[in-house]
N, C-alpha and C positions, 0 to 999 in steps of 0.2 A: 504493499500499500504506500502511495506517495506520502500520505499524511504522517505515517509512521517513520518513513525515511527522513522526512523534515525534522520531526521530533528527535529522532536519533542524532541527526547532525547538530542540532541546537543543543542538545544535552551534552554531547561530547564537547563542544565549544565551551559550554558552561563549566564542565569539569576542569578544563584548562584554565579558565578565567578565575576560578576561585583558589587555584594553587598559590599564587603570590600573596594575595590578601590573607590567606590562612596562615602562611608563614609569618608575615609581618605582625599579625594580630596576636599569634601565640608567642612570638618573640618578646612582645611587650606586656601581654596580658594572659596569665596562665588560667586554663580552664579550671573552675572552682569545684573540683571533686577530688575524692582521696585525700592525700596529704595536703593538697592546696585548697581544701574546703574553706569556704569563708561565707559570711552572710551577705545579704544584698542581691541574691539571684532568684528570689521568689521562692515558692513552695518546693518542697523536696519529697522524694519517695525513697524507699529502700533501694540500696545499690543493686541487689540481685534482680528486683523487678525493673529497675531502669535499664540494666544491661540487657534483659530479655526483651524488653519493649523496643529499645532503639536499634538493636541488631537484627531483630526479627524480619524486616523486609528482605534481607539477603537470602533467607530460605523461602518464605512463602511467595514472594513476588517472582524470584527466580523459578521455582517450580511451577507457578502459574503461567508464566510467559513461554517457558522453553518449549513445550509442546506445539506452539504456534510458529516456530521457525522452520524455514524451508530446509534446514539441515537436521531437523529433529530425528530423522530416520538413519542418520549417518553415525555409526558407532564411535567415530572419532570425536563428534561433538559431546557425546556422553562422557568419554574419557577425559576430555579437556575440562569440562565443568566439574568433574568430580573433586578435584583438589580445593577449588574455591568453596564447594558446598562442605567439604570436610572442616576446613578452617571455621566456617560460620556455624556449623553444628556445635563445634567446641565453643565458640565465642557466645552464641545464642542460648545454648542449652547447658552444656557441662560447666562452663566457667561460672554462670550465675549459681548453679547448684553447689559448687565448691564454696562460693562466697557465703551462701545461705546456711551452710553447715558450720561456719566459723562463728561460734558464739562469743568468742573473745574479741572480735573485731570492734574498733572504735564505732560507736553508734552515730555516725555522721550520715546525713541524708544525701541523696543525689539530686541536684537541682532539675526540676522538670523542664526548665527552659533549655538546659543543655541537652537533655535527652531528646527533646523535640527537634533541636537542630540536627542531632546525630541521626535521628529517624529520617528526617528530610534528606540528608546526604545519602543515607543508605538506600532510599527509595530511588534517588537518581543513579547511584552506581550499580545497584542490582539490575535496574533496567538496562543500562548500558552493557554490563558484563553478560547478562542472559541473551540479549538481542545480538551482540556481537558473535558469541560462541555458537548460538543456535540458528541464526539467520544470515547476518551480514559477512561472516567469514565464509567466503565461497571458494576458497583455494585448498580445501582438505585433500582433494584428489590430485591437484595440479603441482602442489608443493612437494617436491621431491626431498626437501630437507625437513619435512613435518616431524618425522620421528627423532631426528637429532635435536631439533628445538624442543620438542616435548620432553624427552628424556633428560636433556641438560637442564631444562627449566624445572622439571620435576625434582631433580636432585637438590637443586638449590632450594626449592620450596620446601622439601621434606626437611632438610638441615634447619632451615629457618623456623619452621613450625615446631620441630622437636625442641629447639632452643626456647621459643616463645612459650610453649606449655611448660617446659621445665622451670623457667624463671617465674612464670605466674605461681606455680606450686610452691616454689621456695618463698615467694613473698606472702602468699596466703598462709603458709605454714608458720612464718614468723609472727604473724598476728595471733596465732593460736597459743603462742608461748607466753607465759607470765600474765601480765595485765592487758595483753593484746595491743599495746602501743608499738610504734614504729621502732626498728632496730636497724643497724648497718647490716645488710646482706653480706654473707661471705661465701666463698667457694666458687669453683668453675669460672665461668666468664664474668661473675661478678667482681672478681678480682681485677678485671680490666676495664670494665665499663659500668656505669651507674645503672643503666637500663638495658640489660641484655634481652628482656622481653620486647623492647621496642626495636632492638637491632634484629632480633629473630623475625619480627613482622615485616620489617623493611626487606629482609632477605626473601621472605615468602613472596611478596609482591613484586620483587625483581625477578623471581623465578617465573611468577605468573606472566609478567610482561614478556619474558623469553618464550614461554609456552605458547602463548596466543599470538606473539609477534604481531601486535596490533597497535594502533594509536590509543585504543581504549584500555588496553592492558598497561601501556606505558604511562597514560594519563593517571591511572589509578596508583602506580608506583610513585609518580612525582607527587601526588596529593599525599600519599602516605609518609614520604619524606618531609613535606611541608607541615604535616600534622605532628609527627613524632619527634623529629629532631629538636625543634624549639622546646618541646615539652621535656625531652631529656635533659637539655640544658638547664632548664628550670629546676628539675628534680636534683641535679648534681649541686646546684646552688643551694637548695634547700637542705640537702644532707650536710653540706659544708657548714651552713649556718646553725644547724641544730646540733650536730655532733662534733664539730670543730676538729680538734686533733684526733678524734676516734675514726674519722672518716679519712681515708687515704687520699691526699691531695693530688696524687699523680693518676688517680682513677679517672678515665675519660667519661664523656657524658653517654655516648651511644655507639661510636665506631671505634673498635680496638686500635690503640696506638695513633689514632689520627684526631678524633673529635669527641 
């Protein structure tokens, strides 16, 4: 449909247009949840509910749109969308469950305003990723390097997701200890960077960009960097201010040895 093609093109343009404003805004203003929670952002809900709500379009909208793509019957399209769905099943279902089981976590609410903004982005991104893989990516059979791109990208994605899930488990586990307050994470990649969970997610979506080999996948990777790199920088500063000498000053923010 011509109308869907127009919507797709404008949505893709919108994804690229929000990359720089996202980077700049998060460089100067940290999203007010988790360790950066503060008043002034309106009503709040429990973090597990917020995570489930705001990440949910990545599952239900993707599954709703996918069957309407012209590549729906191509097994390669199913193979390609699987890592994306796996990541978001973890983020939408499993991660909130892990949070909800942590009775020692600080009782800080998640601002509804932030959850709604994230929900809106995930609507946009789920639409783009689902339509790209199931409909507008029409070179599955012509691309002689498809399997090379897929396997290389998948390897990067799997390494990133394993790191992301492991780091999240470490952070959630720290909150279960003692009074549930924040502590300096130790061990593994935490010895090199403040936010290995963010580094893992950046790796995931770089792998996804390689797998899809598309402007849509690359745009998502750029947005992920714009969203997570400034937040990692702010988290490093927060740890330095709160823990001072207890926090290793040579620990980078998000990229080992570099930043």
